[in-house]
VOTI-56421 format. One record per atom (N, C-alpha, C, O, CB): z, y, x; residue in one letter. Coordinates in Angstrom, 1 decimal, padded with zeros to 4 digits. Each point is the difference from the previous one (the first is absolute). Glycine has a CB too. Example, Ala and Ser with C-alpha at 12.3 -4.5 7.8 and 13.67 -1.06 7.14 Angstrom:
((007.8; -005.7; 013.2); a) ((000.0; 001.2; -000.9); a) ((000.0; 001.2; 000.9); a) ((000.7; 000.0; 001.0); a) ((000.5; -001.2; -002.9); a) ((-001.9; 002.3; 001.5); s) ((000.0; 001.1; 000.9); s) ((000.8; 001.1; -000.8); s) ((000.1; 001.1; 000.5); s) ((-002.3; -001.7; 000.7); s) 
! end
This chain:
((-029.4; 039.7; -001.3); m) ((000.3; -001.4; -000.2); m) ((-000.1; -000.3; -001.5); m) ((000.3; 000.9; -000.8); m) ((001.1; -001.0; 002.8); m) ((-001.8; -001.1; -002.3); d) ((000.0; -000.4; -001.4); d) ((001.4; -000.5; -000.4); d) ((000.8; -000.3; 000.9); d) ((-003.3; -000.2; -000.8); d) ((002.7; 000.4; -001.4); s) ((001.4; -000.4; -000.4); s) ((000.3; -001.4; 000.4); s) ((001.2; -000.4; 000.2); s) ((-001.5; 001.9; -002.1); s) ((-000.7; -002.4; 002.1); e) ((000.3; -001.4; 000.4); e) ((000.6; 000.0; 001.4); e) ((001.0; -000.8; 000.2); e) ((-002.9; 000.0; -001.6); e) ((001.4; 001.6; 002.3); s) ((000.5; 000.0; 001.4); s) ((001.4; 000.7; 000.0); s) ((000.9; -000.4; 000.8); s) ((-003.2; 000.4; 000.2); s) ((002.5; 000.9; -001.9); d) ((001.3; 000.6; -000.1); d) ((001.1; -001.0; -000.4); d) ((001.1; 000.0; 000.5); d) ((-002.2; 002.2; -001.2); d) ((000.7; -003.1; -000.3); v) ((000.9; -001.1; -000.4); v) ((000.3; -000.9; 001.2); v) ((001.1; -000.4; 000.2); v) ((-002.0; 000.6; -002.6); v) ((-000.2; -000.5; 003.1); d) ((000.2; -000.9; 001.2); d) ((001.0; 000.6; 001.0); d) ((000.8; -000.7; 000.5); d) ((-003.1; -000.2; -000.9); d) ((002.1; 002.2; 000.7); e) ((000.9; 000.7; 000.9); e) ((001.4; 000.0; -000.4); e) ((000.9; -000.3; 000.7); e) ((-002.8; 001.7; 000.0); e) ((002.1; -001.1; -002.0); s) ((001.4; 000.0; -000.5); s) ((000.6; -001.4; 000.0); s) ((001.2; -000.2; 000.2); s) ((-001.7; 002.2; -001.6); s) ((-000.4; -003.0; 001.1); g) ((000.5; -001.4; 000.1); g) ((000.4; -000.3; 001.4); g) ((001.0; -000.7; 000.2); g) ((-002.6; 000.1; -002.1); g) ((000.8; 001.1; 002.9); d) ((000.4; -000.3; 001.4); d) ((001.3; 000.7; 000.3); d) ((000.9; -000.6; 000.7); d) ((-003.3; 000.4; -000.1); d) ((002.6; 001.4; -001.1); k) ((001.2; 000.7; 000.3); k) ((001.2; -000.7; -000.6); k) ((001.1; -000.2; 000.6); k) ((-002.3; 002.3; -000.5); k) ((001.0; -002.6; -001.4); e) ((001.0; -000.8; -000.6); e) ((000.3; -001.3; 000.7); e) ((001.2; -000.3; 000.2); e) ((-001.9; 001.3; -002.4); e) ((-000.3; -001.6; 002.7); k) ((000.2; -001.3; 000.8); k) ((000.8; 000.3; 001.3); k) ((000.9; -000.7; 000.3); k) ((-003.1; -000.2; -001.2); k) ((001.9; 002.1; 001.5); e) ((000.8; 000.3; 001.2); e) ((001.4; 000.3; -000.3); e) ((000.9; -000.4; 000.7); e) ((-003.0; 001.4; 000.3); e) ((002.4; -000.3; -002.1); k) ((001.3; 000.2; -000.4); k) ((000.8; -001.3; -000.3); k) ((001.1; -000.1; 000.5); k) ((-001.8; 002.3; -001.5); k) ((000.1; -003.1; 000.3); k) ((000.6; -001.3; -000.3); k) ((000.3; -000.8; 001.3); k) ((001.0; -000.6; 000.2); k) ((-002.1; 000.6; -002.4); k) ((000.1; 000.0; 003.1); e) ((000.2; -000.7; 001.3); e) ((001.1; 000.6; 000.8); e) ((000.8; -000.7; 000.6); e) ((-003.2; 000.2; -000.6); e) ((002.6; 001.8; -000.1); k) ((001.1; 000.7; 000.8); k) ((001.3; -000.4; -000.6); k) ((001.0; -000.1; 000.7); k) ((-002.5; 002.0; -000.2); k) ((001.6; -002.1; -001.8); k) ((001.3; -000.4; -000.7); k) ((000.2; -001.4; 000.2); k) ((001.1; -000.5; -000.4); k) ((-001.4; 002.3; -001.2); k) ((-000.6; -002.6; 002.1); g) ((000.2; -001.4; 000.2); g) ((-000.4; -000.9; -001.1); g) ((000.3; -001.2; -000.1); g) ((001.6; 001.8; 001.5); g) ((-002.6; 000.0; -002.4); f) ((-000.5; -000.8; -001.1); f) ((-001.3; -000.7; 000.4); f) ((-000.8; 000.6; 000.7); f) ((001.8; 001.0; -002.4); f) ((-001.2; -002.8; 001.2); p) ((-001.2; -000.7; 000.4); p) ((-001.2; 000.6; -000.7); p) ((000.1; 000.6; -001.1); p) ((001.2; -002.7; 001.4); p) ((-002.5; 002.1; 000.4); t) ((-001.2; 000.5; -000.6); t) ((-000.8; -001.2; -000.6); t) ((-001.0; 000.2; -000.6); t) ((001.0; 001.8; 002.2); t) ((000.4; -003.2; -001.3); e) ((-000.6; -001.2; -000.5); e) ((001.0; -001.0; -000.3); e) ((000.9; -000.3; 000.9); e) ((-003.1; 000.8; 000.3); e) ((002.1; -001.2; -002.3); i) ((001.0; -001.1; -000.3); i) ((-000.8; -001.2; -000.4); i) ((-000.9; 000.0; -000.8); i) ((002.6; 001.7; 000.0); i) ((-001.3; -002.8; 001.5); k) ((-000.6; -001.3; -000.3); k) ((000.8; -000.7; -001.2); k) ((001.2; -000.2; 000.2); k) ((-001.9; -000.1; 002.3); k) ((000.1; 000.0; -003.6); v) ((000.6; -000.4; -001.2); v) ((000.1; -001.6; 000.1); v) ((-000.9; -000.7; -000.6); v) ((000.1; 002.8; -000.7); v) ((001.8; -002.6; 001.9); v) ((000.3; -001.4; 000.1); v) ((001.5; -000.2; -000.1); v) ((000.8; 000.8; 000.4); v) ((-002.9; -001.3; 001.0); v) ((002.5; -000.7; -001.9); f) ((001.4; -000.3; 000.0); f) ((000.4; -000.5; 001.3); f) ((-000.7; -000.9; 000.6); f) ((000.6; 000.4; -003.1); f) ((001.2; 001.0; 003.1); r) ((000.5; -000.5; 001.2); r) ((000.6; -001.4; -000.2); r) ((000.7; -000.2; -001.1); r) ((-000.2; 002.5; 002.0); r) ((-000.6; -003.2; 000.0); t) ((000.5; -001.3; -000.1); t) ((000.7; -000.5; 001.2); t) ((-000.3; 000.5; 001.1); t) ((-001.5; -001.0; -002.8); t) ((002.6; -000.5; 001.6); h) ((000.6; -000.6; 001.2); h) ((000.0; -001.6; -000.3); h) ((000.7; -000.4; -000.9); h) ((000.8; 002.5; 001.4); h) ((-002.2; -002.8; 000.3); k) ((000.0; -001.5; -000.2); k) ((001.1; -000.6; 000.8); k) ((000.3; 000.4; 001.1); k) ((-002.8; -000.4; -001.5); k) ((003.1; -001.0; -000.2); l) ((001.1; -000.7; 000.7); l) ((000.0; -001.5; -000.4); l) ((-000.5; -000.3; -001.1); l) ((001.8; 002.5; 001.3); l) ((-000.6; -003.0; 000.5); t) ((000.2; -001.4; -000.3); t) ((001.5; -000.2; -000.1); t) ((000.8; 000.4; 000.8); t) ((-002.9; -001.1; 000.4); t) ((002.5; 000.1; -002.3); m) ((001.4; -000.4; -000.2); m) ((000.0; -001.6; 000.1); m) ((-000.8; -000.6; -000.6); m) ((001.4; 002.7; -000.8); m) ((000.5; -002.6; 002.0); r) ((000.1; -001.4; 000.2); r) ((001.2; -000.5; -000.9); r) ((001.0; 000.7; -000.1); r) ((-001.9; -000.6; 002.5); r) ((000.7; -001.2; -003.1); n) ((001.1; -000.5; -000.8); n) ((001.0; -000.7; 000.9); n) ((-000.2; 000.0; 001.2); n) ((-001.4; -000.3; -003.2); n) ((002.6; -000.3; 001.4); a) ((001.1; -000.6; 000.8); a) ((-000.5; -001.2; 000.8); a) ((000.6; -000.3; 001.1); a) ((001.0; 000.9; -002.9); a) ((-002.7; -001.2; 001.5); d) ((-000.6; -001.1; 000.8); d) ((-001.0; 000.6; 001.0); d) ((-000.5; -000.8; 000.8); d) ((000.7; -000.7; -002.7); d) ((-000.3; 002.8; 002.0); g) ((-000.9; 000.6; 001.1); g) ((-001.5; 000.1; -000.4); g) ((-000.8; 000.3; 000.8); g) ((002.4; -001.2; 000.8); g) ((-001.9; 000.5; -002.9); e) ((-001.4; 000.1; -000.4); e) ((-000.4; 001.5; -000.3); e) ((000.7; 000.7; -000.7); e) ((-000.5; -003.1; -000.3); e) ((-001.3; 002.8; 001.6); p) ((-000.4; 001.4; -000.2); p) ((-000.7; 000.2; -001.3); p) ((-000.7; -000.9; -000.5); p) ((000.5; 001.1; 003.0); p) ((000.3; 001.0; -003.0); h) ((-000.7; 000.4; -001.2); h) ((-000.4; 001.5; 000.2); h) ((000.8; 000.8; 000.3); h) ((000.4; -002.5; -001.8); h) ((-002.5; 002.0; 001.2); p) ((-000.5; 001.4; 000.2); p) ((000.3; 000.9; -001.1); p) ((-000.1; -000.3; -001.2); p) ((-001.7; -000.6; 002.6); p) ((002.3; 002.2; -001.1); y) ((000.2; 001.0; -001.0); y) ((-000.5; 001.3; 000.4); y) ((-000.4; 000.2; 001.2); y) ((002.5; -001.4; -001.9); y) ((-002.2; 002.1; -000.2); r) ((-000.5; 001.4; 000.3); r) ((000.9; 001.0; -000.8); r) ((000.2; -000.2; -001.2); r) ((-002.6; -000.6; 001.5); r) ((002.9; 001.7; 000.4); l) ((000.7; 001.2; -000.6); l) ((-001.1; 001.1; -000.1); l) ((-000.7; 000.3; 000.9); l) ((003.1; -000.9; 000.0); l) ((-002.5; 001.1; -002.1); q) ((-001.0; 001.0; -000.3); q) ((000.6; 001.3; -000.6); q) ((000.9; -000.1; -000.8); q) ((-002.6; -001.7; 000.5); q) ((001.2; 002.9; 000.8); e) ((000.4; 001.3; -000.6); e) ((-000.2; 000.0; -001.5); e) ((-000.9; -000.5; -000.5); e) ((000.4; 001.6; 002.7); e) ((001.4; -000.4; -002.9); m) ((-000.1; 000.1; -001.5); m) ((-001.0; 001.1; -000.3); m) ((-000.3; 000.9; 000.8); m) ((002.7; -001.7; -001.1); m) ((-002.9; 000.7; -000.9); s) ((-000.8; 001.2; -000.5); s) ((000.9; 001.1; -000.3); s) ((001.2; -000.1; 000.0); s) ((-002.9; -001.4; -001.0); s) ((001.2; 002.7; 000.9); g) ((000.8; 001.2; -000.3); g) ((000.8; -000.2; -001.3); g) ((001.2; 000.4; 000.0); g) ((-002.9; 001.0; 001.2); g) ((001.1; -002.0; -002.2); w) ((000.7; -000.3; -001.3); w) ((001.1; -000.9; 000.2); w) ((001.1; 000.2; -000.4); w) ((-003.2; 000.2; -000.8); w) ((001.9; -001.5; 001.9); d) ((001.1; -001.0; 000.3); d) ((001.1; 000.6; 000.8); d) ((001.2; -000.2; -000.3); d) ((-002.9; -001.6; 000.3); d) ((001.4; 002.7; 001.0); r) ((001.0; 000.6; 000.8); r) ((000.8; 000.9; -000.9); r) ((001.3; 000.1; 000.1); r) ((-002.8; -000.2; 001.9); r) ((000.9; 000.9; -002.9); d) ((000.7; 000.9; -000.9); d) ((000.9; -000.8; -000.9); d) ((001.2; 000.4; -000.2); d) ((-003.0; 001.2; 000.3); d) ((001.3; -002.7; -000.6); q) ((000.9; -000.9; -000.9); q) ((001.1; -000.6; 000.8); q) ((001.2; 000.0; -000.5); q) ((-003.2; -000.6; -000.8); q) ((001.8; 000.2; 002.5); h) ((001.1; -000.5; 000.9); h) ((001.0; 001.1; 000.2); h) ((001.2; -000.3; 000.0); h) ((-002.7; -001.4; 001.1); h) ((001.1; 002.9; -000.7); t) ((000.9; 001.1; 000.2); t) ((000.8; 000.3; -001.2); t) ((001.2; 000.2; 000.1); t) ((-002.8; 000.7; 001.6); t) ((001.0; -000.8; -002.8); a) ((000.8; 000.2; -001.3); a) ((001.0; -001.1; -000.2); a) ((001.1; 000.3; -000.4); a) ((-003.1; 000.9; -000.6); a) ((001.6; -002.4; 001.2); w) ((000.9; -001.2; -000.3); w) ((001.2; 000.1; 001.0); w) ((001.1; -000.1; -000.4); w) ((-003.1; -001.3; -000.4); w) ((001.7; 001.7; 002.1); s) ((001.1; 000.0; 001.0); s) ((000.9; 001.2; -000.2); s) ((001.2; -000.1; 000.2); s) ((-002.7; -001.1; 001.4); s) ((000.9; 002.3; -002.1); r) ((000.9; 001.2; -000.3); r) ((000.9; -000.3; -001.2); r) ((001.1; 000.6; 000.0); r) ((-002.9; 000.9; 000.9); r) ((001.4; -002.4; -001.8); s) ((000.8; -000.3; -001.1); s) ((001.3; -000.8; 000.4); s) ((000.9; -000.1; -000.8); s) ((-003.0; 000.1; -000.6); s) ((002.1; -000.4; 002.6); k) ((001.1; -000.8; 000.5); k) ((001.0; 000.9; 000.8); k) ((000.9; -000.5; 000.7); k) ((-002.4; -001.6; -000.6); k) ((001.2; 003.4; -000.1); t) ((000.9; 001.0; 000.7); t) ((000.6; 001.0; -001.0); t) ((-000.5; 000.1; -001.1); t) ((-000.9; -000.5; 003.2); t) ((002.3; 001.2; -001.6); e) ((000.5; 001.1; -000.7); e) ((000.5; 001.1; 001.0); e) ((000.2; -000.3; 001.1); e) ((000.5; -001.2; -003.0); e) ((-000.7; 002.7; 001.4); l) ((000.5; 001.1; 000.9); l) ((001.5; 000.1; -000.2); l) ((000.6; 000.1; -001.0); l) ((-002.8; 001.1; 000.8); l) ((002.9; -001.2; 001.4); v) ((001.4; 000.2; 000.1); v) ((000.3; 001.1; 000.9); v) ((-000.3; -000.1; 001.2); v) ((000.8; -002.4; -001.7); v) ((000.0; 003.6; 000.0); d) ((000.3; 001.2; 000.8); d) ((-001.3; 000.4; 000.8); d) ((000.1; 000.4; 001.2); d) ((002.3; -001.0; -001.0); d) ((-003.5; 000.6; -000.8); g) ((-001.3; 000.4; 000.6); g) ((-000.6; -001.0; 000.9); g) ((-001.0; 000.3; 000.7); g) ((001.9; 001.9; -000.9); g) ((-000.3; -003.4; 000.4); v) ((-000.6; -001.0; 000.8); v) ((-000.4; -001.2; -000.8); v) ((000.7; -000.4; -000.9); v) ((000.8; 001.1; 002.8); v) ((-002.8; -001.2; -001.6); r) ((-000.5; -001.1; -000.8); r) ((000.7; -001.3; 000.6); r) ((-000.1; -000.3; 001.2); r) ((-002.1; 001.5; -001.7); r) ((002.8; -002.0; -000.4); v) ((000.7; -001.2; 000.3); v) ((-000.5; -001.1; -000.8); v) ((-000.3; 000.1; -001.2); v) ((002.4; 001.2; 001.7); v) ((-002.3; -002.5; 000.2); t) ((-000.5; -001.2; -000.6); t) ((001.1; -000.6; -000.8); t) ((001.1; -000.2; 000.5); t) ((-002.8; -000.2; 001.3); t) ((001.5; 000.2; -003.1); k) ((001.0; -000.6; -000.9); k) ((-000.3; -001.4; -000.3); k) ((000.9; -000.8; -000.5); k) ((-000.5; 003.0; -000.5); k) ((-001.6; -002.7; 001.2); d) ((-000.4; -001.4; -000.3); d) ((-000.9; -000.5; 001.1); d) ((-001.1; 000.5; 000.1); d) ((001.4; 000.0; -002.6); d) ((000.1; -001.4; 003.3); f) ((-000.8; -000.6; 001.1); f) ((-000.8; -001.2; -000.4); f) ((-000.8; -000.4; 000.8); f) ((002.5; 001.3; 000.7); f) ((-001.6; -001.3; -002.7); n) ((-000.8; -001.2; -000.4); n) ((-001.5; 000.2; 000.1); n) ((-000.5; 000.9; -000.5); n) ((002.3; -001.5; -001.1); n) ((-002.4; -000.3; 002.4); d) ((-001.4; -000.1; 000.2); d) ((-000.6; 001.2; 000.7); d) ((-001.2; 000.2; 000.0); d) ((001.1; -001.5; -002.0); d) ((000.9; 002.2; 002.7); l) ((-000.6; 001.1; 000.7); l) ((-001.1; -000.3; 000.9); l) ((-001.1; 000.6; 000.0); l) ((003.3; 000.5; -000.2); l) ((-001.9; -002.1; 001.1); e) ((-001.1; -000.4; 001.0); e) ((-001.0; -001.0; -000.7); e) ((-001.2; 000.1; 000.2); e) ((002.9; 000.2; 001.7); e) ((-001.2; -001.2; -002.7); a) ((-000.9; -001.0; -000.6); a) ((-001.0; 000.6; -000.9); a) ((-001.2; -000.4; 000.0); a) ((003.1; -001.2; 000.1); a) ((-001.6; 002.6; -000.9); m) ((-001.0; 000.7; -000.8); m) ((-001.1; 000.6; 000.7); m) ((-001.2; -000.1; -000.3); m) ((003.0; 000.5; -001.4); m) ((-001.4; 000.3; 002.8); l) ((-001.0; 000.7; 000.9); l) ((-001.0; -001.1; 000.6); l) ((-001.2; 000.1; -000.1); l) ((002.8; 001.8; 000.6); l) ((-001.0; -003.0; 000.0); i) ((-000.8; -001.0; 000.6); i) ((-000.9; -000.7; -001.1); i) ((-001.2; -000.3; 000.3); i) ((003.0; -000.1; 001.4); i) ((-001.3; 000.2; -002.9); s) ((-000.8; -000.6; -001.0); s) ((-001.2; 000.8; -000.4); s) ((-001.0; -000.5; -000.5); s) ((003.0; -000.6; -000.4); s) ((-002.0; 002.4; 001.2); r) ((-001.1; 000.9; -000.3); r) ((-001.1; 000.0; 001.1); r) ((-001.1; 000.5; -000.1); r) ((002.6; 000.9; -001.3); r) ((-001.1; -002.0; 002.5); c) ((-000.8; 000.0; 001.2); c) ((-000.4; -001.3; 000.6); c) ((-001.0; -000.1; 000.8); c) ((002.1; 002.2; -000.3); c) ((-000.4; -003.2; -000.7); l) ((-000.2; -001.3; 000.7); l) ((-001.0; -000.9; -000.8); l) ((000.2; -000.3; -001.2); l) ((002.1; 000.5; 002.1); l) ((-003.3; -000.6; -000.2); f) ((-001.1; -000.9; -000.5); f) ((000.0; -001.3; 000.7); f) ((000.1; 000.0; 001.3); f) ((-001.4; 002.1; -002.0); f) ((001.0; -003.1; 000.0); d) ((-000.2; -001.3; 000.7); d) ((-001.5; 000.0; 000.4); d) ((-000.9; 000.2; -000.8); d) ((002.6; -001.4; -000.6); d) ((-002.0; 001.1; 002.7); e) ((-001.3; 000.0; 000.5); e) ((-000.9; -001.1; -000.5); e) ((-001.2; 000.2; -000.1); e) ((002.1; 001.0; 002.1); e) ((-000.3; -002.3; -002.3); e) ((-000.9; -001.2; -000.4); e) ((-000.4; 000.2; -001.5); e) ((-001.2; -000.4; -000.3); e) ((002.4; -001.1; 001.9); e) ((-000.4; 002.0; -002.4); t) ((-000.3; 000.2; -001.4); t) ((-000.5; 001.4; -000.4); t) ((-000.7; 000.2; -001.0); t) ((002.3; -002.0; 000.5); t) ((-001.2; 002.8; 001.3); g) ((-000.3; 001.4; -000.3); g) ((000.9; 000.6; -001.0); g) ((-000.2; 001.1; -000.4); g) ((-002.1; -001.6; 000.9); g) ((003.3; -000.3; -001.0); e) ((000.9; 000.4; -001.0); e) ((001.2; 000.7; 000.6); e) ((000.4; -000.3; 001.1); e) ((-001.2; -001.5; -002.6); e) ((001.4; 002.7; 000.7); k) ((001.3; 000.6; 000.4); k) ((001.1; -001.1; -000.1); k) ((-000.1; -000.9; -000.8); k) ((-000.6; 003.2; 000.0); k) ((001.6; -002.2; 001.8); v) ((001.1; -001.0; 000.0); v) ((001.0; 000.5; -001.1); v) ((000.4; 001.2; 000.0); v) ((-000.7; -001.8; 002.5); v) ((000.7; -000.3; -003.4); p) ((000.9; 000.4; -001.1); p) ((001.4; 000.5; 000.5); p) ((000.5; -000.5; 001.0); p) ((-001.7; -001.1; -002.5); p) ((001.8; 002.5; 000.8); l) ((001.3; 000.5; 000.3); l) ((001.0; -001.1; 000.1); l) ((000.9; 000.0; 000.9); l) ((-001.5; 002.1; -002.1); l) ((000.5; -003.1; 000.4); e) ((000.9; -001.1; 000.0); e) ((000.0; -000.8; 001.3); e) ((001.0; -000.4; 000.5); e) ((-001.3; 000.2; -003.0); e) ((-000.9; 000.1; 003.1); e) ((-000.1; -000.7; 001.3); e) ((000.6; 000.9; 001.1); e) ((000.6; -000.5; 001.0); e) ((-002.7; -000.7; -001.8); e) ((001.8; 002.5; 000.7); i) ((000.5; 000.9; 001.1); i) ((001.6; 000.1; 000.0); i) ((000.6; 000.1; 001.0); i) ((-002.7; 001.3; -001.3); i) ((002.6; -001.5; -000.9); r) ((001.5; -000.1; -000.1); r) ((000.6; -001.1; 000.7); r) ((001.2; 000.0; 000.5); r) ((-001.4; 001.1; -002.7); r) ((-000.5; -002.2; 002.4); k) ((000.5; -001.2; 000.7); k) ((-000.1; 000.1; 001.5); k) ((000.6; -000.9; 000.7); k) ((-001.3; -000.4; -002.7); k) ((000.0; 002.3; 002.5); l) ((-000.1; 000.1; 001.5); l) ((001.3; 000.4; 000.6); l) ((000.8; 000.7; -000.6); l) ((-003.2; -000.1; 000.3); l) ((002.7; -001.0; 001.5); p) ((001.2; 000.4; 000.7); p) ((000.0; 001.5; 000.1); p) ((-001.1; 000.7; 000.1); p) ((001.2; -002.8; 001.2); p) ((001.1; 002.7; -001.3); s) ((000.1; 001.5; 000.1); s) ((-000.7; 000.6; 001.2); s) ((-000.5; 001.1; -000.1); s) ((002.7; -001.3; -001.2); s) ((-002.1; -000.4; 002.4); h) ((-000.6; 000.6; 001.2); h) ((-001.5; 000.0; -000.1); h) ((-000.7; 000.9; 000.5); h) ((002.6; -001.7; 000.9); h) ((-002.5; -000.2; -002.1); v) ((-001.4; 000.0; -000.2); v) ((-000.4; 001.1; -001.0); v) ((-001.0; 000.7; 000.2); v) ((000.9; -003.2; 000.2); v) ((000.9; 002.7; -001.5); q) ((-000.3; 001.0; -000.9); q) ((000.1; 001.4; 000.7); q) ((-000.8; 000.9; -000.3); q) ((001.7; -002.3; -001.6); q) ((000.1; 001.6; 002.7); h) ((000.2; 001.2; 000.7); h) ((-001.2; 000.4; 000.9); h) ((-000.5; 001.1; 000.0); h) ((003.0; -001.5; -000.1); h) ((-003.0; -000.6; 000.8); t) ((-001.1; 000.2; 000.9); t) ((-001.3; 000.3; -000.8); t) ((-000.7; 001.0; 000.3); t) ((001.7; -002.6; 001.4); t) ((-001.2; 000.9; -002.8); l) ((-001.2; 000.3; -000.8); l) ((000.1; 001.3; -000.7); l) ((-001.0; 000.8; 000.0); l) ((000.8; -003.2; -000.4); l) ((001.4; 002.8; 000.0); s) ((000.1; 001.4; -000.6); s) ((-000.2; 001.1; 001.0); s) ((-000.6; 001.0; -000.4); s) ((002.3; -002.0; -001.2); s) ((-001.3; 000.8; 002.8); e) ((-000.3; 001.0; 001.1); e) ((-001.5; 000.2; 000.1); e) ((-000.4; 001.1; 000.2); e) ((002.6; -001.7; 001.0); e) ((-002.9; -000.5; -001.2); i) ((-001.5; 000.1; 000.1); i) ((-000.6; 000.7; -001.2); i) ((-000.8; 000.9; 000.1); i) ((000.8; -003.0; 001.3); i) ((000.6; 001.8; -002.6); c) ((-000.5; 000.6; -001.2); c) ((000.3; 001.5; 000.0); c) ((-000.9; 000.8; -000.4); c) ((001.3; -002.9; -000.8); c) ((000.7; 002.5; 001.7); y) ((000.3; 001.4; 000.1); y) ((-001.0; 000.7; 000.8); y) ((-000.5; 001.1; -000.3); y) ((003.0; -001.5; 000.0); y) ((-002.8; -000.2; 001.5); a) ((-001.0; 000.6; 000.9); a) ((-001.4; 000.1; -000.6); a) ((-000.7; 001.0; 000.1); a) ((002.1; -001.8; 001.8); a) ((-001.8; -000.3; -002.5); l) ((-001.4; 000.0; -000.6); l) ((-000.1; 001.0; -001.1); l) ((-001.1; 000.6; -000.2); l) ((000.9; -003.0; 000.7); l) ((001.2; 002.7; -001.2); n) ((000.0; 000.9; -001.2); n) ((000.5; 001.4; 000.3); n) ((000.1; 000.8; -001.0); n) ((000.1; -002.8; -000.4); n) ((000.1; 002.3; 002.6); a) ((000.5; 001.3; 000.4); a) ((001.2; 000.4; -000.9); a) ((000.1; 001.1; -000.4); a) ((-002.4; -000.4; 001.1); a) ((003.2; -001.7; -000.9); l) ((001.2; 000.3; -000.7); l) ((001.1; 000.2; 001.0); l) ((-000.1; -000.4; 001.2); l) ((-000.6; -001.0; -003.1); l) ((001.8; 002.1; 001.5); t) ((001.1; 000.2; 000.9); t) ((001.2; -000.8; -000.5); t) ((000.1; -000.3; -001.2); t) ((-001.0; 002.6; 001.8); t) ((001.8; -002.6; 000.3); t) ((001.2; -000.7; -000.4); t) ((001.0; 001.1; -000.4); t) ((-000.1; 001.2; 000.3); t) ((-000.4; -003.2; 001.2); t) ((001.6; 001.6; -002.1); e) ((001.1; 000.9; -000.3); e) ((000.5; 000.7; 001.2); e) ((000.4; 001.2; 000.0); e) ((000.2; -002.6; -002.0); e) ((-000.5; 000.6; 003.1); e) ((000.6; 000.6; 001.3); e) ((-000.9; 001.1; 000.5); e) ((000.5; 001.0; 000.5); e) ((000.5; -003.2; 000.0); e) ((-002.4; 002.0; -000.6); e) ((-000.9; 001.0; 000.4); e) ((000.1; 001.2; -000.9); e) ((-000.1; 001.2; 000.5); e) ((-001.4; -002.9; 000.4); e) ((001.6; 001.5; -002.2); d) ((000.2; 001.2; -000.9); d) ((001.3; 000.7; 000.3); d) ((-000.1; 001.3; 000.0); d) ((-001.2; -002.5; -001.8); d) ((002.4; 000.6; 002.1); e) ((001.2; 000.6; 000.3); e) ((-000.1; 000.8; 001.3); e) ((000.5; 001.1; 000.1); e) ((000.8; -002.9; -001.3); e) ((-002.0; 001.3; 002.2); a) ((-000.2; 000.6; 001.3); a) ((-000.8; 001.3; -000.2); a) ((000.3; 001.0; 000.6); a) ((-000.2; -003.2; 000.6); a) ((-001.1; 002.2; -002.1); k) ((-000.8; 001.2; -000.2); k) ((000.8; 001.0; -000.8); k) ((-000.2; 001.2; 000.3); k) ((-001.9; -002.6; -000.4); k) ((003.0; 001.0; -000.7); n) ((000.7; 001.0; -000.8); n) ((001.3; 000.6; 000.7); n) ((000.6; 000.9; -000.5); n) ((-001.4; -002.2; -001.5); n) ((001.1; 000.7; 003.2); s) ((001.2; 000.5; 000.7); s) ((-000.4; 001.1; 001.0); s) ((000.9; 000.5; 000.7); s) ((000.2; -002.7; -001.0); s) 
! end
């Protein structure tokens, strides 16, 4: 065999190994999104989109959220809850009509149950875990 086919064979073997471990052999490079409609107090609908963050934005958000915690007896504890959900949402929520991100100041005005629902979607889109999930993994 020539060296080119040797490379192909080893590549196939590597592909088989990765497939066996559950790693993807092909990745579609697109941002995951979730479209939704929110209605104001008068019932008027407005279209929005929650979008997965870039890797850089996710790292920045993780660093920011970690700065709001501290280790106490080996357990990470949140010491500052200000904007925990709102900041995550502000990195992901877009107005579908303008294409612009919804400002943090607007997200802060949303009812808490709406913020909570939006943050749950953001966690899923960005493959983030909640503190409860982290604690369950560590126990």
